[in-house]
PDB file of N, CA, C and O in Angstrom:
ATOM      1  N   UNK A   1       4.584  -8.515  16.414  1.00  0.00           N
ATOM      2  CA  UNK A   1       5.271  -9.779  16.447  1.00  0.00           C
ATOM      3  C   UNK A   1       5.838 -10.033  17.844  1.00  0.00           C
ATOM      4  O   UNK A   1       5.799 -11.158  18.341  1.00  0.00           O
ATOM      5  N   UNK A   2       6.354  -8.998  18.461  1.00  0.00           N
ATOM      6  CA  UNK A   2       6.914  -9.159  19.808  1.00  0.00           C
ATOM      7  C   UNK A   2       5.845  -9.575  20.810  1.00  0.00           C
ATOM      8  O   UNK A   2       6.103 -10.385  21.701  1.00  0.00           O
ATOM      9  N   UNK A   3       4.632  -9.014  20.662  1.00  0.00           N
ATOM     10  CA  UNK A   3       3.543  -9.343  21.578  1.00  0.00           C
ATOM     11  C   UNK A   3       3.205 -10.826  21.533  1.00  0.00           C
ATOM     12  O   UNK A   3       2.800 -11.403  22.542  1.00  0.00           O
ATOM     13  N   UNK A   4       3.369 -11.441  20.373  1.00  0.00           N
ATOM     14  CA  UNK A   4       2.999 -12.841  20.180  1.00  0.00           C
ATOM     15  C   UNK A   4       4.207 -13.775  20.175  1.00  0.00           C
ATOM     16  O   UNK A   4       4.070 -14.966  19.897  1.00  0.00           O
ATOM     17  N   UNK A   5       5.369 -13.246  20.478  1.00  0.00           N
ATOM     18  CA  UNK A   5       6.626 -14.021  20.489  1.00  0.00           C
ATOM     19  C   UNK A   5       6.888 -14.701  19.152  1.00  0.00           C
ATOM     20  O   UNK A   5       7.293 -15.862  19.100  1.00  0.00           O
ATOM     21  N   UNK A   6       6.651 -13.960  18.072  1.00  0.00           N
ATOM     22  CA  UNK A   6       6.888 -14.473  16.725  1.00  0.00           C
ATOM     23  C   UNK A   6       8.053 -13.725  16.099  1.00  0.00           C
ATOM     24  O   UNK A   6       8.379 -12.609  16.504  1.00  0.00           O
ATOM     25  N   UNK A   7       8.678 -14.351  15.105  1.00  0.00           N
ATOM     26  CA  UNK A   7       9.819 -13.745  14.443  1.00  0.00           C
ATOM     27  C   UNK A   7       9.579 -13.710  12.933  1.00  0.00           C
ATOM     28  O   UNK A   7       8.646 -14.330  12.423  1.00  0.00           O
ATOM     29  N   UNK A   8      10.436 -12.977  12.236  1.00  0.00           N
ATOM     30  CA  UNK A   8      10.252 -12.791  10.797  1.00  0.00           C
ATOM     31  C   UNK A   8      10.266 -14.114  10.040  1.00  0.00           C
ATOM     32  O   UNK A   8       9.584 -14.246   9.023  1.00  0.00           O
ATOM     33  N   UNK A   9      11.023 -15.084  10.513  1.00  0.00           N
ATOM     34  CA  UNK A   9      11.040 -16.373   9.811  1.00  0.00           C
ATOM     35  C   UNK A   9       9.680 -17.063   9.874  1.00  0.00           C
ATOM     36  O   UNK A   9       9.350 -17.849   8.986  1.00  0.00           O
ATOM     37  N   UNK A  10       8.880 -16.783  10.915  1.00  0.00           N
ATOM     38  CA  UNK A  10       7.515 -17.308  10.974  1.00  0.00           C
ATOM     39  C   UNK A  10       6.677 -16.722   9.851  1.00  0.00           C
ATOM     40  O   UNK A  10       5.939 -17.442   9.178  1.00  0.00           O
ATOM     41  N   UNK A  11       6.788 -15.423   9.649  1.00  0.00           N
ATOM     42  CA  UNK A  11       6.056 -14.751   8.570  1.00  0.00           C
ATOM     43  C   UNK A  11       6.450 -15.347   7.219  1.00  0.00           C
ATOM     44  O   UNK A  11       5.587 -15.702   6.417  1.00  0.00           O
ATOM     45  N   UNK A  12       7.730 -15.451   6.976  1.00  0.00           N
ATOM     46  CA  UNK A  12       8.206 -15.967   5.694  1.00  0.00           C
ATOM     47  C   UNK A  12       7.785 -17.417   5.469  1.00  0.00           C
ATOM     48  O   UNK A  12       7.431 -17.791   4.351  1.00  0.00           O
ATOM     49  N   UNK A  13       7.821 -18.232   6.517  1.00  0.00           N
ATOM     50  CA  UNK A  13       7.416 -19.627   6.400  1.00  0.00           C
ATOM     51  C   UNK A  13       5.942 -19.731   6.027  1.00  0.00           C
ATOM     52  O   UNK A  13       5.579 -20.507   5.143  1.00  0.00           O
ATOM     53  N   UNK A  14       5.088 -18.955   6.695  1.00  0.00           N
ATOM     54  CA  UNK A  14       3.649 -18.984   6.410  1.00  0.00           C
ATOM     55  C   UNK A  14       3.380 -18.504   4.984  1.00  0.00           C
ATOM     56  O   UNK A  14       2.565 -19.099   4.279  1.00  0.00           O
ATOM     57  N   UNK A  15       4.046 -17.450   4.557  1.00  0.00           N
ATOM     58  CA  UNK A  15       3.833 -16.953   3.197  1.00  0.00           C
ATOM     59  C   UNK A  15       4.285 -17.964   2.148  1.00  0.00           C
ATOM     60  O   UNK A  15       3.671 -18.077   1.087  1.00  0.00           O
ATOM     61  N   UNK A  16       5.341 -18.689   2.437  1.00  0.00           N
ATOM     62  CA  UNK A  16       5.864 -19.659   1.480  1.00  0.00           C
ATOM     63  C   UNK A  16       5.059 -20.957   1.460  1.00  0.00           C
ATOM     64  O   UNK A  16       4.866 -21.545   0.396  1.00  0.00           O
ATOM     65  N   UNK A  17       4.590 -21.411   2.619  1.00  0.00           N
ATOM     66  CA  UNK A  17       3.977 -22.729   2.731  1.00  0.00           C
ATOM     67  C   UNK A  17       2.478 -22.720   3.030  1.00  0.00           C
ATOM     68  O   UNK A  17       1.838 -23.771   3.026  1.00  0.00           O
ATOM     69  N   UNK A  18       1.922 -21.546   3.286  1.00  0.00           N
ATOM     70  CA  UNK A  18       0.530 -21.464   3.715  1.00  0.00           C
ATOM     71  C   UNK A  18      -0.467 -21.452   2.573  1.00  0.00           C
ATOM     72  O   UNK A  18      -0.106 -21.451   1.396  1.00  0.00           O
ATOM     73  N   UNK A  19      -1.735 -21.443   2.960  1.00  0.00           N
ATOM     74  CA  UNK A  19      -2.857 -21.426   2.014  1.00  0.00           C
ATOM     75  C   UNK A  19      -3.827 -20.314   2.381  1.00  0.00           C
ATOM     76  O   UNK A  19      -3.914 -19.896   3.535  1.00  0.00           O
ATOM     77  N   UNK A  20      -4.549 -19.848   1.380  1.00  0.00           N
ATOM     78  CA  UNK A  20      -5.616 -18.872   1.576  1.00  0.00           C
ATOM     79  C   UNK A  20      -6.923 -19.653   1.557  1.00  0.00           C
ATOM     80  O   UNK A  20      -7.290 -20.216   0.525  1.00  0.00           O
ATOM     81  N   UNK A  21      -7.639 -19.696   2.694  1.00  0.00           N
ATOM     82  CA  UNK A  21      -8.863 -20.473   2.805  1.00  0.00           C
ATOM     83  C   UNK A  21     -10.121 -19.624   2.666  1.00  0.00           C
ATOM     84  O   UNK A  21     -11.208 -20.168   2.474  1.00  0.00           O
ATOM     85  N   UNK A  22      -9.996 -18.321   2.757  1.00  0.00           N
ATOM     86  CA  UNK A  22     -11.155 -17.425   2.697  1.00  0.00           C
ATOM     87  C   UNK A  22     -11.024 -16.499   1.494  1.00  0.00           C
ATOM     88  O   UNK A  22      -9.930 -16.281   0.973  1.00  0.00           O
ATOM     89  N   UNK A  23     -12.150 -15.966   1.071  1.00  0.00           N
ATOM     90  CA  UNK A  23     -12.148 -14.980  -0.007  1.00  0.00           C
ATOM     91  C   UNK A  23     -11.417 -13.722   0.455  1.00  0.00           C
ATOM     92  O   UNK A  23     -11.493 -13.367   1.631  1.00  0.00           O
ATOM     93  N   UNK A  24     -10.712 -13.041  -0.448  1.00  0.00           N
ATOM     94  CA  UNK A  24     -10.033 -11.800  -0.048  1.00  0.00           C
ATOM     95  C   UNK A  24     -11.040 -10.717   0.326  1.00  0.00           C
ATOM     96  O   UNK A  24     -12.169 -10.696  -0.166  1.00  0.00           O
ATOM     97  N   UNK A  25     -10.607  -9.828   1.200  1.00  0.00           N
ATOM     98  CA  UNK A  25     -11.437  -8.698   1.617  1.00  0.00           C
ATOM     99  C   UNK A  25     -10.921  -7.429   0.975  1.00  0.00           C
ATOM    100  O   UNK A  25      -9.710  -7.276   0.811  1.00  0.00           O
ATOM    101  N   UNK A  26     -11.801  -6.515   0.606  1.00  0.00           N
ATOM    102  CA  UNK A  26     -11.318  -5.245   0.054  1.00  0.00           C
ATOM    103  C   UNK A  26     -10.473  -4.487   1.071  1.00  0.00           C
ATOM    104  O   UNK A  26     -10.771  -4.482   2.265  1.00  0.00           O
ATOM    105  N   UNK A  27      -9.433  -3.857   0.587  1.00  0.00           N
ATOM    106  CA  UNK A  27      -8.577  -3.033   1.429  1.00  0.00           C
ATOM    107  C   UNK A  27      -9.145  -1.626   1.497  1.00  0.00           C
ATOM    108  O   UNK A  27     -10.148  -1.327   0.850  1.00  0.00           O
ATOM    109  N   UNK A  28      -8.514  -0.769   2.272  1.00  0.00           N
ATOM    110  CA  UNK A  28      -8.977   0.617   2.345  1.00  0.00           C
ATOM    111  C   UNK A  28      -8.657   1.378   1.062  1.00  0.00           C
ATOM    112  O   UNK A  28      -9.276   2.403   0.778  1.00  0.00           O
ATOM    113  N   UNK A  29      -7.696   0.886   0.288  1.00  0.00           N
ATOM    114  CA  UNK A  29      -7.368   1.497  -1.002  1.00  0.00           C
ATOM    115  C   UNK A  29      -8.103   0.768  -2.124  1.00  0.00           C
ATOM    116  O   UNK A  29      -8.207  -0.459  -2.113  1.00  0.00           O
ATOM    117  N   UNK A  30      -8.607   1.524  -3.083  1.00  0.00           N
ATOM    118  CA  UNK A  30      -9.314   0.925  -4.211  1.00  0.00           C
ATOM    119  C   UNK A  30      -8.406  -0.028  -4.970  1.00  0.00           C
ATOM    120  O   UNK A  30      -7.214   0.231  -5.138  1.00  0.00           O
ATOM    121  N   UNK A  31      -8.973  -1.118  -5.421  1.00  0.00           N
ATOM    122  CA  UNK A  31      -8.341  -2.151  -6.248  1.00  0.00           C
ATOM    123  C   UNK A  31      -7.280  -2.979  -5.508  1.00  0.00           C
ATOM    124  O   UNK A  31      -6.524  -3.712  -6.145  1.00  0.00           O
ATOM    125  N   UNK A  32      -7.215  -2.872  -4.187  1.00  0.00           N
ATOM    126  CA  UNK A  32      -6.318  -3.699  -3.390  1.00  0.00           C
ATOM    127  C   UNK A  32      -7.159  -4.604  -2.486  1.00  0.00           C
ATOM    128  O   UNK A  32      -8.239  -4.221  -2.038  1.00  0.00           O
ATOM    129  N   UNK A  33      -6.646  -5.810  -2.226  1.00  0.00           N
ATOM    130  CA  UNK A  33      -7.365  -6.770  -1.413  1.00  0.00           C
ATOM    131  C   UNK A  33      -6.449  -7.353  -0.342  1.00  0.00           C
ATOM    132  O   UNK A  33      -5.246  -7.507  -0.550  1.00  0.00           O
ATOM    133  N   UNK A  34      -7.048  -7.678   0.821  1.00  0.00           N
ATOM    134  CA  UNK A  34      -6.318  -8.312   1.920  1.00  0.00           C
ATOM    135  C   UNK A  34      -6.526  -9.816   1.832  1.00  0.00           C
ATOM    136  O   UNK A  34      -7.650 -10.291   1.667  1.00  0.00           O
ATOM    137  N   UNK A  35      -5.437 -10.555   1.943  1.00  0.00           N
ATOM    138  CA  UNK A  35      -5.483 -12.002   1.933  1.00  0.00           C
ATOM    139  C   UNK A  35      -5.011 -12.525   3.282  1.00  0.00           C
ATOM    140  O   UNK A  35      -4.072 -11.988   3.870  1.00  0.00           O
ATOM    141  N   UNK A  36      -5.670 -13.584   3.774  1.00  0.00           N
ATOM    142  CA  UNK A  36      -5.294 -14.221   5.033  1.00  0.00           C
ATOM    143  C   UNK A  36      -4.659 -15.565   4.694  1.00  0.00           C
ATOM    144  O   UNK A  36      -5.341 -16.489   4.250  1.00  0.00           O
ATOM    145  N   UNK A  37      -3.359 -15.664   4.905  1.00  0.00           N
ATOM    146  CA  UNK A  37      -2.600 -16.875   4.607  1.00  0.00           C
ATOM    147  C   UNK A  37      -2.384 -17.625   5.919  1.00  0.00           C
ATOM    148  O   UNK A  37      -1.943 -17.032   6.903  1.00  0.00           O
ATOM    149  N   UNK A  38      -2.695 -18.936   5.942  1.00  0.00           N
ATOM    150  CA  UNK A  38      -2.609 -19.711   7.171  1.00  0.00           C
ATOM    151  C   UNK A  38      -1.700 -20.915   7.023  1.00  0.00           C
ATOM    152  O   UNK A  38      -1.665 -21.561   5.976  1.00  0.00           O
ATOM    153  N   UNK A  39      -0.961 -21.208   8.089  1.00  0.00           N
ATOM    154  CA  UNK A  39      -0.079 -22.371   8.131  1.00  0.00           C
ATOM    155  C   UNK A  39       0.501 -22.497   9.536  1.00  0.00           C
ATOM    156  O   UNK A  39       0.474 -21.545  10.315  1.00  0.00           O
ATOM    157  N   UNK A  40       1.017 -23.664   9.847  1.00  0.00           N
ATOM    158  CA  UNK A  40       1.827 -23.828  11.034  1.00  0.00           C
ATOM    159  C   UNK A  40       3.264 -23.521  10.642  1.00  0.00           C
ATOM    160  O   UNK A  40       3.630 -23.628   9.472  1.00  0.00           O
ATOM    161  N   UNK A  41       4.066 -23.142  11.609  1.00  0.00           N
ATOM    162  CA  UNK A  41       5.482 -22.907  11.346  1.00  0.00           C
ATOM    163  C   UNK A  41       6.297 -23.765  12.309  1.00  0.00           C
ATOM    164  O   UNK A  41       5.748 -24.263  13.292  1.00  0.00           O
ATOM    165  N   UNK A  42       7.571 -23.950  12.057  1.00  0.00           N
ATOM    166  CA  UNK A  42       8.393 -24.748  12.979  1.00  0.00           C
ATOM    167  C   UNK A  42       8.391 -24.215  14.417  1.00  0.00           C
ATOM    168  O   UNK A  42       8.596 -24.980  15.359  1.00  0.00           O
ATOM    169  N   UNK A  43       8.161 -22.917  14.589  1.00  0.00           N
ATOM    170  CA  UNK A  43       8.162 -22.308  15.922  1.00  0.00           C
ATOM    171  C   UNK A  43       6.791 -22.268  16.575  1.00  0.00           C
ATOM    172  O   UNK A  43       6.677 -21.867  17.733  1.00  0.00           O
ATOM    173  N   UNK A  44       5.729 -22.682  15.850  1.00  0.00           N
ATOM    174  CA  UNK A  44       4.374 -22.510  16.374  1.00  0.00           C
ATOM    175  C   UNK A  44       3.821 -23.742  17.063  1.00  0.00           C
ATOM    176  O   UNK A  44       2.708 -23.697  17.587  1.00  0.00           O
ATOM    177  N   UNK A  45       4.552 -24.830  17.080  1.00  0.00           N
ATOM    178  CA  UNK A  45       4.036 -26.046  17.708  1.00  0.00           C
ATOM    179  C   UNK A  45       2.850 -26.567  16.933  1.00  0.00           C
ATOM    180  O   UNK A  45       2.933 -26.763  15.721  1.00  0.00           O
ATOM    181  N   UNK A  46       1.741 -26.795  17.627  1.00  0.00           N
ATOM    182  CA  UNK A  46       0.537 -27.299  16.961  1.00  0.00           C
ATOM    183  C   UNK A  46      -0.430 -26.183  16.594  1.00  0.00           C
ATOM    184  O   UNK A  46      -1.486 -26.451  16.020  1.00  0.00           O
ATOM    185  N   UNK A  47      -0.095 -24.944  16.910  1.00  0.00           N
ATOM    186  CA  UNK A  47      -0.985 -23.817  16.618  1.00  0.00           C
ATOM    187  C   UNK A  47      -0.770 -23.322  15.197  1.00  0.00           C
ATOM    188  O   UNK A  47       0.322 -23.434  14.641  1.00  0.00           O
ATOM    189  N   UNK A  48      -1.827 -22.776  14.625  1.00  0.00           N
ATOM    190  CA  UNK A  48      -1.783 -22.253  13.260  1.00  0.00           C
ATOM    191  C   UNK A  48      -1.637 -20.743  13.296  1.00  0.00           C
ATOM    192  O   UNK A  48      -2.283 -20.057  14.087  1.00  0.00           O
ATOM    193  N   UNK A  49      -0.774 -20.239  12.424  1.00  0.00           N
ATOM    194  CA  UNK A  49      -0.562 -18.801  12.281  1.00  0.00           C
ATOM    195  C   UNK A  49      -1.353 -18.270  11.096  1.00  0.00           C
ATOM    196  O   UNK A  49      -1.626 -18.992  10.137  1.00  0.00           O
ATOM    197  N   UNK A  50      -1.709 -17.012  11.177  1.00  0.00           N
ATOM    198  CA  UNK A  50      -2.385 -16.332  10.068  1.00  0.00           C
ATOM    199  C   UNK A  50      -1.634 -15.039   9.772  1.00  0.00           C
ATOM    200  O   UNK A  50      -1.415 -14.221  10.665  1.00  0.00           O
ATOM    201  N   UNK A  51      -1.242 -14.860   8.514  1.00  0.00           N
ATOM    202  CA  UNK A  51      -0.605 -13.628   8.062  1.00  0.00           C
ATOM    203  C   UNK A  51      -1.604 -12.894   7.180  1.00  0.00           C
ATOM    204  O   UNK A  51      -2.130 -13.464   6.224  1.00  0.00           O
ATOM    205  N   UNK A  52      -1.865 -11.636   7.498  1.00  0.00           N
ATOM    206  CA  UNK A  52      -2.726 -10.800   6.666  1.00  0.00           C
ATOM    207  C   UNK A  52      -1.811  -9.936   5.813  1.00  0.00           C
ATOM    208  O   UNK A  52      -0.983  -9.186   6.329  1.00  0.00           O
ATOM    209  N   UNK A  53      -1.975 -10.052   4.486  1.00  0.00           N
ATOM    210  CA  UNK A  53      -1.077  -9.355   3.570  1.00  0.00           C
ATOM    211  C   UNK A  53      -1.870  -8.739   2.421  1.00  0.00           C
ATOM    212  O   UNK A  53      -2.935  -9.225   2.039  1.00  0.00           O
ATOM    213  N   UNK A  54      -1.310  -7.647   1.880  1.00  0.00           N
ATOM    214  CA  UNK A  54      -1.909  -6.958   0.736  1.00  0.00           C
ATOM    215  C   UNK A  54      -0.871  -6.922  -0.381  1.00  0.00           C
ATOM    216  O   UNK A  54       0.110  -6.184  -0.290  1.00  0.00           O
ATOM    217  N   UNK A  55      -1.077  -7.716  -1.437  1.00  0.00           N
ATOM    218  CA  UNK A  55      -0.119  -7.691  -2.550  1.00  0.00           C
ATOM    219  C   UNK A  55      -0.385  -6.520  -3.489  1.00  0.00           C
ATOM    220  O   UNK A  55      -1.525  -6.090  -3.664  1.00  0.00           O
ATOM    221  N   UNK A  56       0.683  -6.020  -4.084  1.00  0.00           N
ATOM    222  CA  UNK A  56       0.597  -4.983  -5.112  1.00  0.00           C
ATOM    223  C   UNK A  56       1.279  -5.533  -6.360  1.00  0.00           C
ATOM    224  O   UNK A  56       2.506  -5.532  -6.461  1.00  0.00           O
ATOM    225  N   UNK A  57       0.482  -5.997  -7.295  1.00  0.00           N
ATOM    226  CA  UNK A  57       1.022  -6.643  -8.490  1.00  0.00           C
ATOM    227  C   UNK A  57       1.824  -5.691  -9.366  1.00  0.00           C
ATOM    228  O   UNK A  57       2.783  -6.104 -10.018  1.00  0.00           O
ATOM    229  N   UNK A  58       1.440  -4.429  -9.386  1.00  0.00           N
ATOM    230  CA  UNK A  58       2.118  -3.462 -10.257  1.00  0.00           C
ATOM    231  C   UNK A  58       3.560  -3.226  -9.837  1.00  0.00           C
ATOM    232  O   UNK A  58       4.449  -3.114 -10.682  1.00  0.00           O
ATOM    233  N   UNK A  59       3.794  -3.149  -8.524  1.00  0.00           N
ATOM    234  CA  UNK A  59       5.148  -2.856  -8.051  1.00  0.00           C
ATOM    235  C   UNK A  59       5.851  -4.105  -7.502  1.00  0.00           C
ATOM    236  O   UNK A  59       6.976  -4.013  -7.012  1.00  0.00           O
ATOM    237  N   UNK A  60       5.194  -5.272  -7.582  1.00  0.00           N
ATOM    238  CA  UNK A  60       5.759  -6.530  -7.064  1.00  0.00           C
ATOM    239  C   UNK A  60       6.135  -6.414  -5.588  1.00  0.00           C
ATOM    240  O   UNK A  60       7.168  -6.927  -5.160  1.00  0.00           O
ATOM    241  N   UNK A  61       5.288  -5.737  -4.820  1.00  0.00           N
ATOM    242  CA  UNK A  61       5.533  -5.587  -3.393  1.00  0.00           C
ATOM    243  C   UNK A  61       4.407  -6.243  -2.612  1.00  0.00           C
ATOM    244  O   UNK A  61       3.316  -6.463  -3.137  1.00  0.00           O
ATOM    245  N   UNK A  62       4.685  -6.550  -1.356  1.00  0.00           N
ATOM    246  CA  UNK A  62       3.713  -7.177  -0.478  1.00  0.00           C
ATOM    247  C   UNK A  62       3.747  -6.454   0.861  1.00  0.00           C
ATOM    248  O   UNK A  62       4.794  -6.374   1.504  1.00  0.00           O
ATOM    249  N   UNK A  63       2.607  -5.930   1.279  1.00  0.00           N
ATOM    250  CA  UNK A  63       2.519  -5.257   2.576  1.00  0.00           C
ATOM    251  C   UNK A  63       1.996  -6.265   3.587  1.00  0.00           C
ATOM    252  O   UNK A  63       0.920  -6.835   3.409  1.00  0.00           O
ATOM    253  N   UNK A  64       2.768  -6.482   4.651  1.00  0.00           N
ATOM    254  CA  UNK A  64       2.349  -7.357   5.741  1.00  0.00           C
ATOM    255  C   UNK A  64       1.583  -6.499   6.740  1.00  0.00           C
ATOM    256  O   UNK A  64       2.143  -5.581   7.338  1.00  0.00           O
ATOM    257  N   UNK A  65       0.304  -6.802   6.916  1.00  0.00           N
ATOM    258  CA  UNK A  65      -0.523  -6.036   7.848  1.00  0.00           C
ATOM    259  C   UNK A  65      -0.306  -6.534   9.269  1.00  0.00           C
ATOM    260  O   UNK A  65      -0.067  -5.741  10.179  1.00  0.00           O
ATOM    261  N   UNK A  66      -0.391  -7.856   9.463  1.00  0.00           N
ATOM    262  CA  UNK A  66      -0.197  -8.435  10.789  1.00  0.00           C
ATOM    263  C   UNK A  66       0.055  -9.928  10.679  1.00  0.00           C
ATOM    264  O   UNK A  66      -0.213 -10.543   9.647  1.00  0.00           O
ATOM    265  N   UNK A  67       0.569 -10.497  11.744  1.00  0.00           N
ATOM    266  CA  UNK A  67       0.649 -11.946  11.914  1.00  0.00           C
ATOM    267  C   UNK A  67       0.043 -12.247  13.267  1.00  0.00           C
ATOM    268  O   UNK A  67       0.322 -11.560  14.250  1.00  0.00           O
ATOM    269  N   UNK A  68      -0.796 -13.284  13.318  1.00  0.00           N
ATOM    270  CA  UNK A  68      -1.511 -13.596  14.549  1.00  0.00           C
ATOM    271  C   UNK A  68      -1.746 -15.096  14.638  1.00  0.00           C
ATOM    272  O   UNK A  68      -1.588 -15.823  13.658  1.00  0.00           O
ATOM    273  N   UNK A  69      -2.121 -15.539  15.813  1.00  0.00           N
ATOM    274  CA  UNK A  69      -2.567 -16.913  15.976  1.00  0.00           C
ATOM    275  C   UNK A  69      -3.984 -17.004  15.452  1.00  0.00           C
ATOM    276  O   UNK A  69      -4.814 -16.145  15.747  1.00  0.00           O
ATOM    277  N   UNK A  70      -4.272 -18.046  14.670  1.00  0.00           N
ATOM    278  CA  UNK A  70      -5.617 -18.172  14.094  1.00  0.00           C
ATOM    279  C   UNK A  70      -6.685 -18.335  15.158  1.00  0.00           C
ATOM    280  O   UNK A  70      -7.810 -17.873  14.968  1.00  0.00           O
ATOM    281  N   UNK A  71      -6.363 -18.983  16.281  1.00  0.00           N
ATOM    282  CA  UNK A  71      -7.365 -19.220  17.307  1.00  0.00           C
ATOM    283  C   UNK A  71      -7.597 -18.022  18.232  1.00  0.00           C
ATOM    284  O   UNK A  71      -8.432 -18.096  19.133  1.00  0.00           O
ATOM    285  N   UNK A  72      -6.871 -16.922  18.021  1.00  0.00           N
ATOM    286  CA  UNK A  72      -7.082 -15.683  18.771  1.00  0.00           C
ATOM    287  C   UNK A  72      -7.685 -14.646  17.837  1.00  0.00           C
ATOM    288  O   UNK A  72      -7.168 -14.423  16.743  1.00  0.00           O
ATOM    289  N   UNK A  73      -8.743 -14.030  18.246  1.00  0.00           N
ATOM    290  CA  UNK A  73      -9.395 -13.013  17.389  1.00  0.00           C
ATOM    291  C   UNK A  73      -9.034 -11.640  17.847  1.00  0.00           C
ATOM    292  O   UNK A  73      -9.481 -10.656  17.258  1.00  0.00           O
TER     293      UNK A  73
END
C-alpha cells in the first residue's frame, strides 16, 4: 500500500462499493478462490483500484492479498 500511496480506507471503499468483473481464480489452497474487486475511491481520482481478496465463508474472514491500480500490471 505504501508503494502505491494507498491507505486502508481505499481498500475498505473498494470492497464496499466495487464489483467483481472477472471469474474467480483458484487459490493455492483447495476450495478457496481469489476475487478481483474493482472501483474508484475518493483518493484515486479518475483511476480504478483493484483489490485481490480471498474470502473464507466458514470463518467469516477475508484475506486481502493486494491492492493495485487496475491499469498497472
